[in-house]
C-alpha positions in Angstrom: -7.6 -29.3 -9.8 -7.7 -26.5 -11.9 -11.1 -25.8 -11.9 -10.7 -25.3 -8.5 -8.0 -22.5 -8.6 -10.4 -20.7 -11.5 -13.4 -20.7 -9.1 -11.2 -19.2 -6.4 -10.4 -16.5 -8.7 -13.8 -15.5 -9.6 -14.7 -15.7 -5.5 -11.9 -14.0 -4.7 -13.5 -11.3 -7.7 -16.6 -11.4 -5.7 -15.0 -11.0 -2.7 -13.4 -7.3 -3.7 -17.0 -6.5 -4.8 -18.1 -7.1 -1.5 -15.7 -5.1 0.6 -15.0 -2.5 -1.7 -14.5 0.3 0.8 -12.1 -1.3 2.8 -9.9 -2.2 -0.6 -10.0 0.9 -1.9 -9.3 2.3 1.5 -6.0 0.1 1.7 -5.0 0.6 -2.1 -5.2 4.7 -1.4 -2.9 4.2 1.6 -0.5 2.4 0.1 -0.8 4.2 -2.9 -0.1 7.9 -0.6 2.3 6.3 1.1 4.5 5.6 -2.3 3.6 9.1 -3.8 4.9 10.8 0.0 7.9 8.6 0.3 8.7 9.8 -3.5 7.6 13.0 -2.6 10.2 13.3 0.5 13.2 11.5 -1.3 13.1 14.2 -3.8 13.1 16.8 -1.5 16.7 15.9 0.5 14.6 13.7 3.4 16.3 10.5 4.4 13.9 7.1 4.3 14.3 5.8 7.5 13.8 1.9 7.1 16.5 0.6 5.6 15.2 -1.3 3.5 12.7 0.7 1.8 15.9 3.2 1.5 17.1 0.0 -0.9 14.0 -0.4 -2.9 14.0 4.0 -3.9 17.0 3.1 -5.8 15.3 0.6 -7.7 12.1 2.2 -8.7 10.5 -0.9 -10.5 10.8 -2.8 -7.3 9.3 0.1 -4.6 6.3 0.4 -7.1 6.2 -3.4 -6.9 6.4 -3.9 -3.0 4.4 -0.4 -2.2 1.4 -0.8 -5.0 1.3 -3.9 -6.5 1.9 -6.2 -3.8 -0.8 -4.3 -2.1 -3.4 -4.7 -5.0 -2.9 -8.5 -4.9 -3.4 -8.2 -0.7 -6.7 -6.6 -1.4 -7.9 -8.4 -4.3 -7.8 -11.9 -1.8 -7.9 -10.7 1.5 -11.2 -9.8 2.9 -11.9 -6.8 3.3 -12.6 -7.3 7.2 -8.9 -8.2 7.7 -7.5 -5.5 6.0 -9.2 -3.1 9.0 -5.6 -3.2 11.4 -3.6 -2.5 8.0 -5.8 0.5 7.0 -5.6 1.8 10.8 -1.8 1.5 10.6 -0.8 2.7 6.8 -3.4 5.7 7.9 -0.7 6.4 10.8 2.2 6.3 8.9 0.9 8.6 6.2 -0.1 11.1 9.0 3.1 10.0 10.1 4.7 11.5 6.5 2.6 14.7 6.4 4.2 15.5 9.6 7.2 14.7 8.7 7.2 16.7 5.6 4.9 20.0 7.0 8.1 20.2 9.7 10.8 19.7 7.5 9.1 22.7 4.7 8.4 24.6 8.1 
């Protein structure tokens, strides 16, 4: 049974190589969302999401939720299944940029 897990791990790395564009997009958008969240909080804006508002107070948790977990998801999920999440993250990032521009202008 243990060899099956090792085989699945190697299979997942092969899947990562097949869908690199989708997975890199997903991870990049998650990283951009993390950066924008931290930047907005440092400028004095408040986080609307109460869960993320709590996580911002604990840097290790926000890194885990907004960066490490998306990397794990991208590693194990087929790229085509990430497309809805990529679209949603893109909308979130655009919304965050829009709100920051409105705040700064």
